[in-house]
GUBATOR-181367 format. One record per residue (C-alpha): x, y, z; residue in three letters. Coordinates in steps of 0.001 Angstrom, whole numbers, padded with zeros to 6 digits, always signed. Example, Ala and Ser with C-alpha at 12.3 -4.5 7.8 and 13.67 -1.06 7.14 Angstrom:
! residues 2
+012300-004500+007800Ala
+013670-001060+007140Ser
! end
This chain:
! residues 578
+000050+000249-000176Met
+000932+003579-000176Lys
-000534+006493+001303Thr
-001137+010330-000025Ser
-002587+013371+001805Asn
-004927+015449-000287Tyr
-006438+018864+000742Asn
-009774+019396+000631Thr
-009714+021253-002677Leu
-007451+018790-004213Ala
-010005+016068-003217Leu
-012965+017531-004782Leu
-011022+018047-008223Asp
-010369+014081-007823Leu
-013885+013473-007263Ile
-015136+015836-010246Lys
-013143+013634-012405Ser
-015000+010379-011446Lys
-011982+008613-010390Lys
-013864+007242-007290Tyr
-016143+004416-008016Arg
-018401+002465-005253Ile
-018076-001207-005729Pro
-021342-002785-006099Gln
-021485-004603-003003Phe
-021327-001111-000913Gln
-024584+000119+000753Arg
-026052+003209-000616Asn
-025257+006265+001287Phe
-026885+006665+004415Arg
-025698+009680+006497Trp
-028254+011771+007775Thr
-027950+015735+007603Pro
-026932+015906+011261Ser
-024165+013492+010335Gln
-022869+015327+007500Val
-022777+018764+009638Lys
-020716+016738+012238Leu
-018107+015833+009786Leu
-017729+019334+008333Ile
-017570+020736+011768Asp
-014932+018218+012782Ser
-012964+019295+009570Met
-013323+023105+010907Ala
-012040+022510+014059Arg
-008969+020462+012271Asn
-010223+016936+013994Tyr
-008878+013917+012229Pro
-011332+012427+010003Met
-009607+009010+009606Gly
-008143+007696+006369Ser
-010101+006363+003217Leu
-009285+003370+001535Leu
-009074+002595-001789Val
-007872+000072-004314Met
-006884+000973-007776Ala
-008409-000769-010581Lys
-007233-004407-011066Asn
-007420-006706-013704Glu
-007512-009711-011317Lys
-010766-008589-010074Leu
-012787-006907-012312Pro
-015855-005407-010757Met
-018806-003786-011400His
-019208-000233-009564Ser
-021158+003115-009199Arg
-020479+006560-008897Tyr
-020750+008378-005575Ile
-024112+009433-004713Asp
-023517+012949-005433Ala
-025386+015172-008186Asn
-022387+016718-009661Ile
-023083+018855-012780Asp
-021730+016784-015613Ser
-023025+015637-019186Asp
-021117+012493-018576Asp
-022019+011858-015070Ser
-023758+008388-016271Cys
-020879+007391-018071Glu
-019764+003906-017251Gln
-016249+003902-016116Tyr
-015704-000132-015714Asn
-013270-000090-018461Asp
-011634+003025-017887Ser
-008072+003086-016487Asp
-006899+005400-013318Asn
-010126+004297-011349Ile
-010112+003433-007679Phe
-012586+001791-005749Tyr
-013566+003199-002419Ile
-013222+000318+000256Leu
-013715+002456+003317Asp
-014751+005913+003601Gly
-017985+005979+001048Gln
-020116+008164+003687Gln
-017349+010414+004156Arg
-016349+011100+000780Leu
-019768+011508-000176Thr
-020761+014037+002402Ser
-017832+016187+001260Ile
-018797+016261-002140Ala
-022610+016714-001551Arg
-021477+019996+000811Val
-018796+021526-001214Phe
-019962+020694-004632Leu
-023523+021611-003716Asn
-024089+018046-005098Ala
-027143+016675-002479Asp
-030408+016648-004684Ile
-032450+017458-001808Asn
-030842+020510+000145Arg
-028089+023169+000102Thr
-025592+023504+002753Phe
-024817+026836+003970Tyr
-022565+028869+006793Phe
-024025+030939+009113Asp
-022169+033900+009172Leu
-023622+035572+012229Lys
-022823+032639+014087Lys
-019147+032333+013134Met
-019096+035869+014067Val
-019856+035157+017689Ile
-017777+032267+018083Gly
-019912+029239+017641Ile
-017147+027651+015884Val
-015018+027656+019121Asp
-017571+025795+021171Lys
-017504+021998+021314Asp
-020305+019980+020176Asp
-022067+023096+018356Asp
-022681+022506+014574Thr
-025797+025202+014332Ser
-023377+027163+012338Trp
-024040+024756+009493Ile
-027546+024687+007968Val
-029258+023574+005121Thr
-032000+025161+003065Arg
-033763+024393-000166Ala
-031505+024239-002907Lys
-029770+027361-004747Asn
-030993+030205-002915Val
-028321+032614-003380Glu
-028803+035455-000512Arg
-030871+034214+003007Leu
-031380+036363+006025Asp
-030002+039784+004866Lys
-026778+037765+003400Gly
-026447+035836+006740Arg
-025870+032408+005043Leu
-023182+031623+002552Leu
-023445+028708+000399Arg
-020477+026067+001762Ala
-019341+025406-001926Asp
-018660+029283-002767Ile
-016947+029752+000266Ala
-014394+027056-000146Leu
-014178+027856-003828Phe
-014232+031489-004404Asp
-011868+032578-001467Ser
-011500+036055-003286Lys
-014928+037087-003322Asn
-015829+035398-000018Thr
-013731+037840+001881Glu
-015442+040473+000215Lys
-019169+039093+000891Tyr
-018127+038366+004444Val
-016865+041710+005278Tyr
-019779+043393+003848Asn
-022484+041179+005553Tyr
-020289+042280+008887Ile
-020250+045903+007914Arg
-023955+046418+006609Ser
-026316+043855+007942Ser
-026996+045660+010873Gly
-026623+042275+013065Asp
-023787+043708+014750Phe
-024405+047001+016355His
-021637+046738+018916Glu
-019086+047864+016328Phe
-021033+049186+013525Glu
-018330+052145+013532Glu
-015409+050021+014707Asp
-013284+049173+011350Met
-010855+047132+013668Asp
-013585+044904+015081Ser
-014923+044548+011857Gln
-011567+043211+010037Cys
-011131+040785+013272Glu
-014458+039165+012882Ala
-014113+038860+008689Ala
-010602+037393+009817Ala
-011563+034947+012206Arg
-014190+033470+009533Ile
-011542+033540+007166Lys
-009397+031525+008996Asp
-012250+028821+009554Val
-012752+028645+005513Phe
-008838+028204+004973Glu
-008492+025350+007743Ile
-011658+023786+005658Leu
-009960+024251+002168Arg
-006676+022882+003605Asn
-007625+020244+005528Tyr
-005506+017335+005089Gln
-007216+013623+004093Ile
-005072+011032+004135Pro
-005796+008190+001396Ile
-004396+004724+001654Val
-004331+002998-002046Glu
-004060-000871-002395Leu
-002066-001145-005320Glu
-003692-002660-008317Ser
-000960-005466-008829Asp
-002148-006878-005339Ala
-002962-010576-004807Gly
-006248-011689-004573Leu
-005410-013092-001395Lys
-004850-009888-000235Ser
-007688-007855-001466Ile
-010198-010731-000234Cys
-008832-010167+003478Arg
-008718-006189+002899Val
-012293-006577+001609Phe
-013512-008988+005017Glu
-011880-006615+007504Thr
-011498-002588+006627Ile
-015270-001873+007049Asn
-015202+000655+009847Ser
-018399+000610+011196Thr
-017933-003180+012606Gly
-020019-004799+009705Thr
-017760-007487+008169Arg
-017518-007320+004424Leu
-018096-010803+003379Thr
-016745-012896+000574Thr
-020287-013085-000628Phe
-020058-009023-000928Asp
-017103-009093-003305Leu
-018371-012024-005113Ala
-021680-009782-005879Val
-019187-007140-007202Ala
-017005-009608-009165Arg
-019981-011253-011100Phe
-022308-007980-011990Phe
-024654-008045-013848Pro
-024960-011566-014962Lys
-025321-013028-012681Pro
-026834-010354-010288Asp
-026060-012092-006882Leu
-027355-009851-004793Lys
-030670-009770-006637Ser
-030488-013459-006589Lys
-030173-013649-002915Trp
-032932-011537-002159Glu
-035137-013261-004187Glu
-034583-016540-002342Ala
-034615-014943+001039Lys
-037986-013784+000115Asn
-039276-016974-000895Ser
-037478-018993+001629Cys
-038197-017373+005136Pro
-035582-020096+006689Val
-032596-017882+005655Phe
-033650-014737+007575Ser
-034774-016831+010115Glu
-031301-018641+010407Phe
-029352-015573+009372Asp
-027751-017498+006354Val
-025099-015600+004354Asp
-025428-015665+000502Gly
-021886-017042+000694Glu
-023420-020363+001584Arg
-024719-020761-001701Val
-021659-020013-003354Leu
-019845-022487-001411Gln
-022260-025538-002431Ile
-021707-024812-006081Ile
-018059-024858-005369Val
-018375-028488-003902Leu
-020275-029425-007172Arg
-018095-028364-009419Tyr
-014748-029614-007545Ala
-016581-033012-007306Glu
-017729-033064-011237Gly
-013966-032216-011881Lys
-012376-034724-009947Asn
-013888-037811-008326Asn
-010547-038616-006677Asn
-011413-039351-003304Asp
-008494-038637-001769Asp
-008467-035116-002765Thr
-011447-032080-002077Phe
-011065-028492-002846Val
-011263-025933-000075Glu
-014211-023825-000482Val
-012505-020449+000176Asn
-012850-016998-001196Arg
-010365-017689-003744Gly
-012109-020450-005473Thr
-015562-019138-004851Gln
-014610-015897-007028Leu
-012889-018016-009855Gln
-016132-019847-010502Leu
-017514-018992-014157Ser
-020837-016828-014457Pro
-022574-019370-016486Asp
-021540-022098-013984Tyr
-023219-020264-010815Ile
-026296-019348-013504Glu
-026481-023123-014063Lys
-026425-024364-010252Asn
-027718-021358-008473Trp
-031501-022529-008021Asn
-030727-026395-007191Glu
-028207-025252-004708Ala
-030215-022674-003036Val
-033272-025645-002955Lys
-030555-028029-001546Ser
-029425-025164+001325Leu
-033333-024785+002199Val
-033784-028308+002603Arg
-030708-028796+004705Ala
-031924-026147+007162Phe
-035138-027378+007589Glu
-033859-030616+008258Trp
-031833-029207+010933Ala
-035233-027684+012320Lys
-036846-031069+012374Ser
-033619-032034+014448Met
-034601-029457+016999Gly
-032148-026779+015927Ala
-033535-023196+016579Arg
-031557-019972+015282Pro
-029974-019636+018628Lys
-029018-023158+018834Thr
-027567-023469+015549Leu
-024108-021920+015299Thr
-022529-024546+013057Asn
-023990-023556+009601His
-020783-025421+007742Ala
-022152-028529+008221Leu
-025184-027847+006898Leu
-023544-026426+003526Val
-021788-029808+003736Ala
-025053-031794+003931Ile
-026634-029511+001104Ala
-023806-029966-000874Ala
-023852-033594-000634His
-027713-033747-001294Trp
-026543-032524-004782Cys
-024126-035346-005310Ser
-024857-039392-005880Arg
-024705-041200-003889Pro
-026171-039601-000963Met
-027744-040329+002608Leu
-031393-039065+002315Pro
-032896-036938+005290Pro
-034416-039827+006948Asp
-031320-041798+007190His
-030334-042680+010664Leu
-026642-042259+009638Leu
-026657-038729+008950Leu
-028714-037623+011906Lys
-025930-039675+013880Arg
-022901-037846+011950Trp
-024596-034390+012425Phe
-024823-034547+016238Phe
-021596-036760+016627Ser
-019808-033479+015160Asn
-021997-030874+016980Leu
-021321-032692+020413Leu
-017438-032440+019822Gln
-015595-030438+022887Lys
-014632-027126+021506Gly
-016026-027338+018144Ala
-017249-023822+016852Thr
-017968-022506+013687Gln
-015894-024524+011004Ala
-013563-023316+008951Ser
-013996-023209+004975Asn
-011416-026095+005074Tyr
-013810-028226+007496Arg
-016604-027725+005339Ile
-014827-029370+002564Ser
-013742-031866+004778Leu
-017413-032445+005912Tyr
-018377-032955+002239Phe
-015749-035716+001541Lys
-016756-037306+004991Leu
-020491-037561+004221Leu
-019288-038851+000582Arg
-017422-041667+002279Asp
-020254-042309+004545Leu
-022457-042868+001812Ala
-020151-045053+000187Ala
-020353-047628+003164Gly
-017120-046020+005081Lys
-018296-046146+008783Ile
-015377-045697+011045Asp
-014344-043113+013617Arg
-012799-041124+010882Glu
-016318-040517+009376Thr
-018084-040367+012321Ile
-016131-038861+015044Pro
-016156-040487+018859Thr
-018222-038316+021283Val
-016714-038693+024700Arg
-019137-037693+027759Leu
-019828-038362+031356Thr
-022668-037329+033556Thr
-020387-034791+035054Asp
-019643-033346+031567Asp
-023105-032884+030982Ile
-023917-031254+034475Val
-021222-029083+034018Gly
-022384-027803+030441Leu
-023435-024164+031328Thr
-022201-021775+028984Gln
-024367-021366+025507Gly
-021376-020656+023618Ser
-020217-024239+023849Asp
-021353-026224+020805Ser
-022280-029042+023168Arg
-024375-027169+025215Phe
-026201-026297+021899Lys
-026470-029433+020432Ala
-028320-030499+023636Leu
-030709-027832+023252Gln
-031298-029300+019841Cys
-032008-032688+021332Ile
-034022-031296+024113Leu
-036024-029436+021455Ser
-036607-032530+019057Ala
-037727-034545+021463Ala
-040566-032147+022912Val
-044072-032060+020969Lys
-046259-031124+023426Glu
-045868-027934+026203Asp
-045007-029634+029599Leu
-047284-027332+031524Tyr
-050260-026296+028954Ser
-050089-029945+027069Gly
-050648-027672+024038Glu
-048762-028672+020800Thr
-045268-026905+020904Leu
-044327-025124+017387Ala
-040676-024645+016774Asn
-040814-020781+016447Glu
-042650-020967+019862Asp
-039962-022401+021741Ile
-038411-020748+024488Glu
-036106-022096+027447Glu
-037284-022429+031122His
-035087-022967+033981His
-036575-026181+035623Ile
-035208-024543+039234Phe
-035770-021048+037893Pro
-032425-018792+038719Lys
-034527-016101+041191Ala
-035855-019514+043094Tyr
-032158-020692+043094Cys
-030909-017438+044635Ser
-033503-017119+047232Arg
-032879-021151+048765Glu
-029161-020326+048110Lys
-028862-023321+045837Leu
-025799-023972+043471Asn
-026152-020777+041252Thr
-023561-022191+038766Lys
-025774-025626+038588Leu
-028712-023473+037994Cys
-027397-022279+034552Glu
-026402-026022+033676Ser
-028128-027515+030352Ile
-029426-030169+032792Val
-031456-027544+034248Asn
-033315-026387+031308Arg
-036382-027752+029287Ile
-038298-026230+026109Ala
-041639-024803+026760Ile
-043730-022391+024761Ser
-043399-018535+025436Lys
-046513-018279+027196Lys
-045603-021085+029403Ser
-042035-019631+030344Asn
-043912-015959+031130Arg
-046352-017743+033220Lys
-043941-019814+035316Leu
-041484-017052+035535Asn
-039710-017750+038954Asp
-042461-020068+040254Thr
-040918-022782+042505Ser
-040638-026206+040508Pro
-042730-028150+043433Val
-045550-025705+042865Glu
-046059-025513+039300Tyr
-045408-029459+038957Phe
-048129-030066+041399Asn
-050358-027737+039002Asp
-049215-030360+036381Ile
-050074-033220+038383Ile
-053371-031978+039809Asn
-054363-030798+036315Gln
-053755-034198+035045Ala
-055953-035981+038005Lys
-059214-033303+037821Asp
-059266-034060+034065Asn
-058381-037606+033781Gly
-055495-036962+031359Thr
-052692-038644+033655Ile
-051063-040785+030940Pro
-050563-037690+028950Gly
-049024-035683+031482Ala
-046415-038719+032306Thr
-045662-038784+028572Ala
-044643-034860+028616Arg
-042807-035884+031711Leu
-040806-038520+029877Gln
-040628-036327+026797Ala
-038812-033434+028706Cys
-036449-036009+030456Phe
-038110-035383+034002Ile
-036539-038554+036551Pro
-038904-040727+038326Asp
-041692-039959+035954Asn
-043959-043100+037007Asp
-047353-042413+037072Ser
-047954-044872+039604Lys
-046185-042943+042080Asn
-046806-039330+041654Leu
-045651-038230+044824Asp
-042098-039487+044195Lys
-042326-037019+041345Ile
-043087-033904+043072Ile
-040594-034755+045901Glu
-037373-034326+043577Gln
-037842-030933+043159Phe
-037412-029622+046715Thr
-034297-027706+047398Pro
-032685-030571+049067Ala
-032940-032981+046225Arg
-031423-030064+043657Phe
-028239-031625+043108Glu
-029530-035308+043024Ser
-032124-034444+040346Phe
-029348-032809+038386Met
-027452-036195+038498Lys
-030510-038465+037646Ser
-031644-035969+034798Arg
-028066-035904+033169Ala
-027888-039603+033355Asn
-031475-039487+031276Leu
-029942-037075+028983Leu
-026723-039196+028468Leu
-028978-042020+027449Lys
-030794-040004+024901Glu
-027426-038700+023627Ile
-026434-042430+023126Gln
-029720-043219+021587Lys
-029101-040251+019087Val
-025252-041063+017935Ile
-025045-044937+019151Gly
-021713-046506+019160Asp
-020292-042767+018449Ser
-020829-042198+022477Leu
-018046-043373+024223Glu
-019106-043096+028376Ile
-015943-041900+029882Lys
-015130-043653+033310Gln
-014355-041326+036627Lys
-011196-042417+038126Pro
-011518-044544+041263Glu
-009338-042318+043292Asn
-010852-038915+041769Glu
-012178-036825+044907Asp
-015715-036173+044740Glu
-015295-032453+045345Asp
-013045-032115+042548Glu
! end
């Protein structure tokens, strides 16, 4: 990279020459007039505004782009510059650059920016956090309020006439009775305003330029990390600019999200569709079982537009199918962080041979990976590896390489208290999938209506001085409806389980109630001994209840993943407190 400093006037000349372009993936101009004023006020105070980051036109990465959103007078303002030389794409700083153009080139379609000379004379610019000396009015009104308002573009570009205008206003407007006959005070006031305008004209703006011969990998990294608002620019954003207008990936993805609500529900990125297409392409090109291609930025951007067009719809359809399948496995947006597994499954369903959605091996493979200690959102490499392992699994290769071993004890399960732990989230899915009816009301439970309730509520644990860490355990949670969760709140478990049992007795639905207890993995759920069910919810039985329920959850895990579960044995000499 190289860094160059431009003053405001020089930068505006570059803007007028149309050298700066906005890549297609960038959002539209969104700053409010208040934000624009704050920027100009900061420049007048000579506060740093940060650097702009641009990239010279790169033959390795042709991109569709647009001109900055400013209405600059020019007959060729709509001319396309994709094929022109000496073009720079704005990677970071669009809002600031556009704001400067709108103010100092009078290029805002809806308004003109003015400087309030009266407020400048009385020293408003010297006061912090006061931008009231910058005002907006309807377009192109030359003189307002007895000449009190001066257009920002005129003030910047016509310094000689601006000085005369300011002095005449101070002397003749009648706004300054205190020094009508004091020439020295008039000159001093005019000089203060002149100083502000000089600061604006000579304000230094650093521009960091990523040179045109930068490698594709470097360019991708920059695109992903430089956005100053904290919103990462993804590979999909870059692909939008790379392939526009055919295919128009942004429009295609918006259409997919509108027709497939599951994408918005799980906050799926459009890059997932491209990853599936890359895996399809790689498999068609090389069927060697020992090799696979990584679905990284480079492989996605190197796809041909025609291949994307040809495979887009099938990839979208397969991805929808994968997420709907995950929902049937109990997944919810907050409990499914590993989208990579579903990308591999979706790509697998575009291949042959494949494991169908109802195949028990697929469920076993999915949860065996989710239940790995320390597992997080997988890398691009892992997505490719998952795809290869699924292909091996469909071909009949079943071993510890294709389906990883899960090592757990009841103590491990009790110790799962962090919602960020993938094993915690995997168990949330297992708990949700097992529940078909709300434990408290008995009503059918819809996936989107599920919330988590602490069996021993947190406030209750605090009141009874129970182990607060155990209270946060996955073992102390059940999936119930939002309505029931609100109603139960911090009610004692003895009280609300009594309600469940008494309602069942009154309605003659004891078998249904015990079935719901079993589905929620509540220990001692024998309908022949209802009192025993209630006894386990007393404060004195809290820790024993947790161990009993953890044992039931461990059995359910074994039911889901079969031989992939290895129940660890606790060392005989291990201290119980440890």
